[in-house]
A tleap script that builds the chain and sets N, CA, C and O, in Angstrom:
source leaprc.protein.ff14SB
mol = sequence {
  NALA SER ARG GLU THR ARG GLN ASP ILE GLU
  LEU ALA GLY GLY ALA VAL LEU ARG GLY THR
  VAL ARG ALA GLY GLY GLY ARG ALA VAL GLU
  ASP ALA ARG VAL THR LEU LEU ASP ALA ALA
  GLY ASN VAL VAL ASP THR LEU THR THR GLY
  ALA ASP GLY THR PHE ARG PHE ILE ASP LEU
  SER SER GLY GLU TYR THR VAL ILE ALA ALA
  GLY TYR PRO PRO VAL ALA THR VAL LEU GLN
  VAL ALA GLY GLY GLY ARG THR GLU ARG ASP
  LEU GLN LEU GLY HIE GLN CASP
}
set mol.1.N position { 16.302 38.702 26.355 }
set mol.1.CA position { 15.725 37.553 27.041 }
set mol.1.C position { 15.000 36.689 26.013 }
set mol.1.O position { 14.299 37.199 25.139 }
set mol.2.N position { 15.175 35.392 26.129 }
set mol.2.CA position { 14.508 34.491 25.179 }
set mol.2.C position { 13.100 34.184 25.655 }
set mol.2.O position { 12.837 34.061 26.851 }
set mol.3.N position { 12.216 34.064 24.699 }
set mol.3.CA position { 10.826 33.733 25.015 }
set mol.3.C position { 10.516 32.371 24.425 }
set mol.3.O position { 10.928 32.057 23.308 }
set mol.4.N position { 9.810 31.592 25.158 }
set mol.4.CA position { 9.398 30.276 24.680 }
set mol.4.C position { 7.905 30.308 24.425 }
set mol.4.O position { 7.124 30.729 25.279 }
set mol.5.N position { 7.520 29.863 23.253 }
set mol.5.CA position { 6.109 29.777 22.899 }
set mol.5.C position { 5.759 28.315 22.760 }
set mol.5.O position { 6.505 27.546 22.154 }
set mol.6.N position { 4.650 27.935 23.309 }
set mol.6.CA position { 4.224 26.541 23.245 }
set mol.6.C position { 2.827 26.485 22.655 }
set mol.6.O position { 1.943 27.253 23.035 }
set mol.7.N position { 2.645 25.562 21.720 }
set mol.7.CA position { 1.337 25.386 21.106 }
set mol.7.C position { 1.120 23.901 20.873 }
set mol.7.O position { 1.978 23.210 20.322 }
set mol.8.N position { -0.036 23.423 21.300 }
set mol.8.CA position { -0.378 22.024 21.062 }
set mol.8.C position { -1.033 21.911 19.696 }
set mol.8.O position { -1.899 22.710 19.339 }
set mol.9.N position { -0.613 20.917 18.942 }
set mol.9.CA position { -1.224 20.673 17.643 }
set mol.9.C position { -1.646 19.217 17.573 }
set mol.9.O position { -1.072 18.351 18.234 }
set mol.10.N position { -2.641 18.969 16.772 }
set mol.10.CA position { -3.113 17.602 16.592 }
set mol.10.C position { -2.747 17.168 15.183 }
set mol.10.O position { -3.149 17.800 14.206 }
set mol.11.N position { -1.992 16.101 15.083 }
set mol.11.CA position { -1.593 15.574 13.789 }
set mol.11.C position { -2.529 14.442 13.404 }
set mol.11.O position { -2.753 13.513 14.179 }
set mol.12.N position { -3.062 14.530 12.218 }
set mol.12.CA position { -3.926 13.446 11.730 }
set mol.12.C position { -3.034 12.346 11.173 }
set mol.12.O position { -2.176 12.593 10.325 }
set mol.13.N position { -3.246 11.140 11.658 }
set mol.13.CA position { -2.457 10.013 11.172 }
set mol.13.C position { -2.868 9.643 9.764 }
set mol.13.O position { -4.048 9.696 9.418 }
set mol.14.N position { -1.901 9.271 8.958 }
set mol.14.CA position { -2.189 8.846 7.598 }
set mol.14.C position { -2.767 7.442 7.590 }
set mol.14.O position { -2.629 6.684 8.550 }
set mol.15.N position { -3.412 7.119 6.491 }
set mol.15.CA position { -4.003 5.791 6.332 }
set mol.15.C position { -2.912 4.764 6.053 }
set mol.15.O position { -1.826 5.099 5.581 }
set mol.16.N position { -3.221 3.517 6.351 }
set mol.16.CA position { -2.317 2.396 6.093 }
set mol.16.C position { -3.012 1.439 5.139 }
set mol.16.O position { -4.182 1.103 5.324 }
set mol.17.N position { -2.289 1.008 4.124 }
set mol.17.CA position { -2.786 0.003 3.189 }
set mol.17.C position { -1.837 -1.175 3.248 }
set mol.17.O position { -0.638 -1.032 3.009 }
set mol.18.N position { -2.377 -2.338 3.567 }
set mol.18.CA position { -1.528 -3.528 3.640 }
set mol.18.C position { -2.234 -4.701 2.995 }
set mol.18.O position { -3.452 -4.689 2.818 }
set mol.19.N position { -1.471 -5.698 2.651 }
set mol.19.CA position { -2.054 -6.882 2.038 }
set mol.19.C position { -0.991 -7.927 1.768 }
set mol.19.O position { 0.160 -7.789 2.183 }
set mol.20.N position { -1.392 -8.970 1.070 }
set mol.20.CA position { -0.501 -10.079 0.739 }
set mol.20.C position { -0.631 -10.381 -0.744 }
set mol.20.O position { -1.741 -10.450 -1.272 }
set mol.21.N position { 0.492 -10.561 -1.414 }
set mol.21.CA position { 0.493 -10.969 -2.815 }
set mol.21.C position { 0.567 -12.488 -2.838 }
set mol.21.O position { 1.457 -13.089 -2.237 }
set mol.22.N position { -0.384 -13.099 -3.543 }
set mol.22.CA position { -0.453 -14.559 -3.607 }
set mol.22.C position { -0.482 -15.033 -5.051 }
set mol.22.O position { -1.009 -14.357 -5.934 }
set mol.23.N position { 0.095 -16.208 -5.271 }
set mol.23.CA position { 0.045 -16.861 -6.580 }
set mol.23.C position { -1.097 -17.866 -6.552 }
set mol.23.O position { -1.783 -18.008 -5.540 }
set mol.24.N position { -1.300 -18.566 -7.675 }
set mol.24.CA position { -2.327 -19.599 -7.714 }
set mol.24.C position { -2.125 -20.595 -6.589 }
set mol.24.O position { -0.992 -20.893 -6.211 }
set mol.25.N position { -3.209 -21.104 -6.060 }
set mol.25.CA position { -3.117 -22.031 -4.938 }
set mol.25.C position { -2.954 -21.332 -3.602 }
set mol.25.O position { -2.871 -21.993 -2.567 }
set mol.26.N position { -2.907 -19.991 -3.604 }
set mol.26.CA position { -2.823 -19.252 -2.354 }
set mol.26.C position { -1.428 -19.083 -1.791 }
set mol.26.O position { -1.271 -18.562 -0.687 }
set mol.27.N position { -0.401 -19.515 -2.529 }
set mol.27.CA position { 0.979 -19.405 -2.040 }
set mol.27.C position { 1.419 -17.943 -2.032 }
set mol.27.O position { 1.269 -17.243 -3.033 }
set mol.28.N position { 1.964 -17.479 -0.897 }
set mol.28.CA position { 2.475 -16.113 -0.787 }
set mol.28.C position { 3.672 -15.949 -1.716 }
set mol.28.O position { 4.489 -16.860 -1.853 }
set mol.29.N position { 3.774 -14.775 -2.360 }
set mol.29.CA position { 4.853 -14.511 -3.312 }
set mol.29.C position { 5.869 -13.563 -2.685 }
set mol.29.O position { 5.561 -12.406 -2.399 }
set mol.30.N position { 7.073 -14.064 -2.476 }
set mol.30.CA position { 8.175 -13.264 -1.954 }
set mol.30.C position { 8.805 -12.469 -3.096 }
set mol.30.O position { 8.843 -12.938 -4.234 }
set mol.31.N position { 9.293 -11.281 -2.797 }
set mol.31.CA position { 10.003 -10.422 -3.750 }
set mol.31.C position { 9.159 -9.954 -4.931 }
set mol.31.O position { 9.707 -9.615 -5.980 }
set mol.32.N position { 7.829 -9.932 -4.779 }
set mol.32.CA position { 6.983 -9.341 -5.818 }
set mol.32.C position { 7.093 -7.821 -5.699 }
set mol.32.O position { 7.193 -7.292 -4.592 }
set mol.33.N position { 7.076 -7.133 -6.807 }
set mol.33.CA position { 7.150 -5.671 -6.805 }
set mol.33.C position { 5.731 -5.120 -6.742 }
set mol.33.O position { 4.896 -5.445 -7.585 }
set mol.34.N position { 5.461 -4.285 -5.740 }
set mol.34.CA position { 4.133 -3.703 -5.549 }
set mol.34.C position { 4.259 -2.184 -5.690 }
set mol.34.O position { 5.049 -1.546 -4.995 }
set mol.35.N position { 3.463 -1.619 -6.604 }
set mol.35.CA position { 3.493 -0.180 -6.871 }
set mol.35.C position { 2.131 0.409 -6.532 }
set mol.35.O position { 1.097 -0.156 -6.887 }
set mol.36.N position { 2.136 1.541 -5.848 }
set mol.36.CA position { 0.911 2.244 -5.483 }
set mol.36.C position { 0.826 3.523 -6.308 }
set mol.36.O position { 1.747 4.339 -6.299 }
set mol.37.N position { -0.298 3.693 -7.029 }
set mol.37.CA position { -0.539 4.886 -7.835 }
set mol.37.C position { -1.690 5.680 -7.236 }
set mol.37.O position { -2.639 5.101 -6.708 }
set mol.38.N position { -1.609 7.017 -7.316 }
set mol.38.CA position { -2.743 7.830 -6.873 }
set mol.38.C position { -3.784 7.894 -7.987 }
set mol.38.O position { -3.595 7.308 -9.052 }
set mol.39.N position { -4.878 8.605 -7.741 }
set mol.39.CA position { -5.986 8.653 -8.699 }
set mol.39.C position { -5.567 9.250 -10.042 }
set mol.39.O position { -6.179 8.952 -11.068 }
set mol.40.N position { -4.531 10.091 -10.044 }
set mol.40.CA position { -4.050 10.710 -11.282 }
set mol.40.C position { -3.057 9.824 -12.027 }
set mol.40.O position { -2.607 10.171 -13.119 }
set mol.41.N position { -2.714 8.676 -11.433 }
set mol.41.CA position { -1.768 7.765 -12.075 }
set mol.41.C position { -0.321 8.002 -11.714 }
set mol.41.O position { 0.572 7.406 -12.316 }
set mol.42.N position { -0.070 8.871 -10.731 }
set mol.42.CA position { 1.299 9.131 -10.280 }
set mol.42.C position { 1.745 8.060 -9.293 }
set mol.42.O position { 0.956 7.606 -8.464 }
set mol.43.N position { 3.008 7.660 -9.381 }
set mol.43.CA position { 3.545 6.666 -8.454 }
set mol.43.C position { 3.703 7.302 -7.082 }
set mol.43.O position { 4.389 8.314 -6.932 }
set mol.44.N position { 3.061 6.701 -6.076 }
set mol.44.CA position { 3.171 7.160 -4.692 }
set mol.44.C position { 4.358 6.470 -4.031 }
set mol.44.O position { 5.145 7.105 -3.329 }
set mol.45.N position { 4.482 5.162 -4.261 }
set mol.45.CA position { 5.567 4.381 -3.667 }
set mol.45.C position { 5.649 3.034 -4.362 }
set mol.45.O position { 4.669 2.562 -4.937 }
set mol.46.N position { 6.817 2.423 -4.305 }
set mol.46.CA position { 7.037 1.078 -4.815 }
set mol.46.C position { 7.837 0.327 -3.767 }
set mol.46.O position { 8.781 0.866 -3.190 }
set mol.47.N position { 7.457 -0.917 -3.524 }
set mol.47.CA position { 8.197 -1.729 -2.563 }
set mol.47.C position { 8.205 -3.182 -3.009 }
set mol.47.O position { 7.581 -3.545 -4.006 }
set mol.48.N position { 8.915 -4.002 -2.260 }
set mol.48.CA position { 9.030 -5.430 -2.551 }
set mol.48.C position { 8.448 -6.208 -1.387 }
set mol.48.O position { 8.688 -5.869 -0.228 }
set mol.49.N position { 7.678 -7.260 -1.691 }
set mol.49.CA position { 7.061 -8.051 -0.627 }
set mol.49.C position { 8.116 -8.821 0.156 }
set mol.49.O position { 9.189 -9.146 -0.354 }
set mol.50.N position { 7.778 -9.102 1.406 }
set mol.50.CA position { 8.650 -9.878 2.267 }
set mol.50.C position { 8.509 -11.371 1.999 }
set mol.50.O position { 7.822 -11.782 1.064 }
set mol.51.N position { 9.157 -12.165 2.817 }
set mol.51.CA position { 9.136 -13.620 2.666 }
set mol.51.C position { 7.725 -14.183 2.759 }
set mol.51.O position { 7.427 -15.223 2.172 }
set mol.52.N position { 6.850 -13.494 3.501 }
set mol.52.CA position { 5.467 -13.958 3.664 }
set mol.52.C position { 4.521 -13.325 2.645 }
set mol.52.O position { 3.304 -13.478 2.754 }
set mol.53.N position { 5.073 -12.608 1.648 }
set mol.53.CA position { 4.262 -12.017 0.588 }
set mol.53.C position { 3.554 -10.733 0.965 }
set mol.53.O position { 2.753 -10.222 0.183 }
set mol.54.N position { 3.832 -10.196 2.151 }
set mol.54.CA position { 3.093 -9.018 2.610 }
set mol.54.C position { 3.714 -7.713 2.117 }
set mol.54.O position { 4.915 -7.624 1.860 }
set mol.55.N position { 2.849 -6.703 1.995 }
set mol.55.CA position { 3.283 -5.348 1.674 }
set mol.55.C position { 2.532 -4.390 2.585 }
set mol.55.O position { 1.473 -4.724 3.116 }
set mol.56.N position { 3.099 -3.176 2.765 }
set mol.56.CA position { 2.482 -2.191 3.657 }
set mol.56.C position { 2.883 -0.789 3.213 }
set mol.56.O position { 4.063 -0.440 3.208 }
set mol.57.N position { 1.887 0.006 2.842 }
set mol.57.CA position { 2.091 1.418 2.524 }
set mol.57.C position { 1.526 2.222 3.692 }
set mol.57.O position { 0.419 1.949 4.156 }
set mol.58.N position { 2.281 3.212 4.169 }
set mol.58.CA position { 1.850 3.975 5.339 }
set mol.58.C position { 1.729 5.461 5.005 }
set mol.58.O position { 2.215 5.927 3.974 }
set mol.59.N position { 1.069 6.187 5.899 }
set mol.59.CA position { 0.941 7.638 5.831 }
set mol.59.C position { 0.289 8.101 4.530 }
set mol.59.O position { 0.771 9.031 3.883 }
set mol.60.N position { -0.813 7.446 4.151 }
set mol.60.CA position { -1.522 7.782 2.918 }
set mol.60.C position { -2.642 8.781 3.183 }
set mol.60.O position { -3.262 8.760 4.246 }
set mol.61.N position { -2.893 9.641 2.227 }
set mol.61.CA position { -4.035 10.553 2.282 }
set mol.61.C position { -5.283 9.804 1.843 }
set mol.61.O position { -5.191 8.761 1.196 }
set mol.62.N position { -6.454 10.337 2.197 }
set mol.62.CA position { -7.713 9.753 1.728 }
set mol.62.C position { -7.752 9.817 0.216 }
set mol.62.O position { -7.191 10.731 -0.389 }
set mol.63.N position { -8.411 8.855 -0.391 }
set mol.63.CA position { -8.579 8.909 -1.834 }
set mol.63.C position { -8.549 7.545 -2.479 }
set mol.63.O position { -8.492 6.511 -1.813 }
set mol.64.N position { -8.591 7.574 -3.806 }
set mol.64.CA position { -8.594 6.348 -4.589 }
set mol.64.C position { -7.166 6.048 -5.036 }
set mol.64.O position { -6.438 6.936 -5.478 }
set mol.65.N position { -6.789 4.797 -4.914 }
set mol.65.CA position { -5.457 4.354 -5.303 }
set mol.65.C position { -5.568 3.111 -6.178 }
set mol.65.O position { -6.566 2.392 -6.136 }
set mol.66.N position { -4.533 2.875 -6.964 }
set mol.66.CA position { -4.411 1.636 -7.720 }
set mol.66.C position { -3.166 0.925 -7.226 }
set mol.66.O position { -2.095 1.524 -7.123 }
set mol.67.N position { -3.312 -0.360 -6.921 }
set mol.67.CA position { -2.188 -1.181 -6.482 }
set mol.67.C position { -1.836 -2.119 -7.625 }
set mol.67.O position { -2.704 -2.816 -8.150 }
set mol.68.N position { -0.570 -2.139 -8.010 }
set mol.68.CA position { -0.106 -3.018 -9.077 }
set mol.68.C position { 0.945 -3.949 -8.496 }
set mol.68.O position { 1.927 -3.499 -7.907 }
set mol.69.N position { 0.734 -5.255 -8.665 }
set mol.69.CA position { 1.714 -6.249 -8.228 }
set mol.69.C position { 2.316 -6.894 -9.464 }
set mol.69.O position { 1.588 -7.328 -10.358 }
set mol.70.N position { 3.633 -6.959 -9.521 }
set mol.70.CA position { 4.324 -7.582 -10.644 }
set mol.70.C position { 5.287 -8.632 -10.114 }
set mol.70.O position { 5.782 -8.522 -8.992 }
set mol.71.N position { 5.541 -9.613 -10.897 }
set mol.71.CA position { 6.405 -10.719 -10.518 }
set mol.71.C position { 5.979 -11.898 -11.363 }
set mol.71.O position { 6.726 -12.857 -11.556 }
set mol.72.N position { 4.804 -11.806 -11.844 }
set mol.72.CA position { 4.142 -12.657 -12.821 }
set mol.72.C position { 3.504 -11.652 -13.772 }
set mol.72.O position { 3.910 -10.490 -13.768 }
set mol.73.N position { 2.523 -12.041 -14.587 }
set mol.73.CA position { 1.819 -10.978 -15.311 }
set mol.73.C position { 1.258 -9.983 -14.288 }
set mol.73.O position { 0.629 -10.400 -13.315 }
set mol.74.N position { 1.473 -8.671 -14.490 }
set mol.74.CA position { 1.025 -7.684 -13.494 }
set mol.74.C position { -0.479 -7.730 -13.243 }
set mol.74.O position { -1.268 -8.030 -14.139 }
set mol.75.N position { -0.851 -7.426 -12.012 }
set mol.75.CA position { -2.250 -7.363 -11.599 }
set mol.75.C position { -2.476 -5.977 -11.007 }
set mol.75.O position { -1.681 -5.521 -10.185 }
set mol.76.N position { -3.552 -5.300 -11.415 }
set mol.76.CA position { -3.867 -3.971 -10.878 }
set mol.76.C position { -5.240 -4.008 -10.226 }
set mol.76.O position { -6.165 -4.628 -10.750 }
set mol.77.N position { -5.372 -3.342 -9.078 }
set mol.77.CA position { -6.632 -3.251 -8.352 }
set mol.77.C position { -6.842 -1.806 -7.934 }
set mol.77.O position { -5.939 -1.188 -7.369 }
set mol.78.N position { -8.028 -1.257 -8.206 }
set mol.78.CA position { -8.377 0.095 -7.767 }
set mol.78.C position { -9.137 -0.027 -6.455 }
set mol.78.O position { -10.022 -0.872 -6.327 }
set mol.79.N position { -8.798 0.815 -5.475 }
set mol.79.CA position { -9.470 0.761 -4.183 }
set mol.79.C position { -9.535 2.132 -3.567 }
set mol.79.O position { -8.825 3.047 -3.984 }
set mol.80.N position { -10.390 2.276 -2.571 }
set mol.80.CA position { -10.597 3.538 -1.859 }
set mol.80.C position { -9.947 3.436 -0.485 }
set mol.80.O position { -10.131 2.440 0.215 }
set mol.81.N position { -9.185 4.462 -0.090 }
set mol.81.CA position { -8.527 4.506 1.213 }
set mol.81.C position { -9.089 5.691 1.985 }
set mol.81.O position { -9.161 6.800 1.455 }
set mol.82.N position { -9.488 5.463 3.238 }
set mol.82.CA position { -10.004 6.531 4.095 }
set mol.82.C position { -8.867 7.067 4.951 }
set mol.82.O position { -8.100 6.293 5.524 }
set mol.83.N position { -8.753 8.398 5.041 }
set mol.83.CA position { -7.698 9.028 5.824 }
set mol.83.C position { -7.715 8.573 7.268 }
set mol.83.O position { -8.769 8.531 7.903 }
set mol.84.N position { -6.544 8.231 7.787 }
set mol.84.CA position { -6.433 7.791 9.167 }
set mol.84.C position { -6.909 6.377 9.388 }
set mol.84.O position { -6.780 5.855 10.496 }
set mol.85.N position { -7.454 5.741 8.371 }
set mol.85.CA position { -7.966 4.380 8.514 }
set mol.85.C position { -6.960 3.349 8.057 }
set mol.85.O position { -5.822 3.663 7.709 }
set mol.86.N position { -7.412 2.116 8.068 }
set mol.86.CA position { -6.557 1.013 7.655 }
set mol.86.C position { -7.323 0.192 6.623 }
set mol.86.O position { -8.460 -0.214 6.864 }
set mol.87.N position { -6.702 -0.048 5.489 }
set mol.87.CA position { -7.312 -0.826 4.419 }
set mol.87.C position { -6.430 -2.026 4.140 }
set mol.87.O position { -5.206 -1.903 4.089 }
set mol.88.N position { -7.040 -3.178 3.959 }
set mol.88.CA position { -6.278 -4.383 3.663 }
set mol.88.C position { -6.791 -4.982 2.367 }
set mol.88.O position { -8.000 -5.112 2.176 }
set mol.89.N position { -5.877 -5.347 1.474 }
set mol.89.CA position { -6.256 -5.914 0.183 }
set mol.89.C position { -5.207 -6.935 -0.227 }
set mol.89.O position { -4.021 -6.611 -0.296 }
set mol.90.N position { -5.626 -8.152 -0.496 }
set mol.90.CA position { -4.727 -9.181 -1.013 }
set mol.90.C position { -4.807 -9.178 -2.530 }
set mol.90.O position { -5.867 -8.919 -3.100 }
set mol.91.N position { -3.689 -9.465 -3.183 }
set mol.91.CA position { -3.621 -9.499 -4.636 }
set mol.91.C position { -3.281 -10.909 -5.091 }
set mol.91.O position { -2.368 -11.536 -4.555 }
set mol.92.N position { -4.010 -11.405 -6.076 }
set mol.92.CA position { -3.797 -12.746 -6.620 }
set mol.92.C position { -3.089 -12.597 -7.960 }
set mol.92.O position { -3.632 -11.993 -8.884 }
set mol.93.N position { -1.880 -13.144 -8.072 }
set mol.93.CA position { -1.143 -13.069 -9.325 }
set mol.93.C position { -1.618 -14.143 -10.288 }
set mol.93.O position { -2.185 -15.157 -9.882 }
set mol.94.N position { -1.373 -13.899 -11.593 }
set mol.94.CA position { -1.973 -14.678 -12.660 }
set mol.94.C position { -1.605 -16.130 -12.835 }
set mol.94.O position { -2.487 -16.926 -13.158 }
set mol.95.N position { -0.357 -16.531 -12.644 }
set mol.95.CA position { 0.035 -17.909 -12.933 }
set mol.95.C position { -0.402 -18.878 -11.858 }
set mol.95.O position { -0.395 -18.549 -10.671 }
set mol.96.N position { -0.779 -20.059 -12.268 }
set mol.96.CA position { -1.059 -21.137 -11.316 }
set mol.96.C position { 0.269 -21.775 -10.931 }
set mol.96.O position { 1.217 -21.745 -11.716 }
set mol.97.N position { 0.350 -22.347 -9.744 }
set mol.97.CA position { 1.579 -23.033 -9.310 }
set mol.97.C position { 1.766 -24.311 -10.086 }
set mol.97.O position { 2.741 -25.030 -9.867 }
savepdb mol mol.pdb
quit
């Protein structure tokens, strides 16, 4: 005879980090490469911004991360992400329009 076991578990949602890559004058940058590094310098993920310059990293653990945007001279920003929370950070690329 088969037995069924049921157990409820609670899953902690990962943090979300989102933002917009902008050039001088505030213009959103499409197709900019955005790389997320953990505190040890390991690549967590790399993605490309959409037409509106936005990026979104999901399911992140708590901790310190560095965001690097390239498409012009690269820009790096160190920030703190809280587990289960949402962090938003815009990045300004180096060249003026």
